[in-house]
C-alpha positions in Angstrom: 0.0 0.0 0.0 1.3 3.4 -0.9 2.3 5.8 1.9 0.8 9.3 1.8 3.6 11.8 2.2 1.4 14.9 1.6 1.7 17.5 4.3 -1.2 19.7 5.2 -0.6 23.4 4.8 -3.1 24.0 7.7 -3.2 20.9 9.8 -6.0 22.3 11.9 -8.3 22.0 8.8 -8.0 18.2 8.7 -11.3 17.5 10.4 -13.2 20.0 8.2 -11.6 18.5 5.0 -12.5 15.0 6.1 -16.1 16.1 6.8 -16.2 17.8 3.4 -14.8 14.6 1.7 -17.6 12.5 3.3 -20.3 15.0 2.3 -19.0 15.1 -1.3 -18.9 11.3 -1.5 -22.4 11.2 -0.2 -23.6 13.7 -2.8 -22.0 11.4 -5.5 -23.9 8.4 -4.2 -21.1 6.8 -2.2 -23.1 6.9 1.0 -20.8 4.6 3.1 -17.5 6.2 1.9 -16.0 6.4 5.4 -16.2 2.7 6.0 -15.6 1.6 2.4 -12.4 -0.1 1.2 -11.2 2.6 -1.2 -9.2 0.0 -3.1 -12.5 -1.5 -4.3 -13.5 1.7 -5.9 -12.5 2.6 -9.5 -10.0 5.4 -10.0 -12.8 7.4 -11.6 -15.0 7.1 -8.5 -12.1 8.1 -6.2 -11.2 10.9 -8.6 -14.7 12.3 -8.6 -14.6 12.8 -4.8 -11.3 14.7 -4.9 -12.2 16.6 -8.0 -15.5 17.8 -6.6 -13.9 18.7 -3.4 -11.4 20.9 -5.3 -14.1 22.5 -7.3 -16.0 23.4 -4.1 -12.9 24.8 -2.4 -12.1 26.9 -5.5 -15.6 28.3 -5.5 -15.4 29.1 -1.8 -12.1 30.9 -2.3 -13.5 32.9 -5.3 -16.5 33.9 -3.3 -14.3 35.0 -0.3 -12.0 36.9 -2.6 -14.8 38.7 -4.3 -16.4 39.6 -0.9 -19.5 37.5 -1.5 -20.0 35.2 1.5 -22.6 32.4 1.4 
């Protein structure tokens, strides 16, 4: 199994990012993502979760930078 060497820029955000990952997976129909063996998912399914998280984070940053809060 590959070791993840990624370092978080803001370690305090870990819990919020994990929650966002679970919410995003649920929106994509992967309702039991937290307990799921990620190795049994296709690369496409795993990529959708990360890609949609990135899309949401970019949208949040754009709104914050433009002064428009949700």
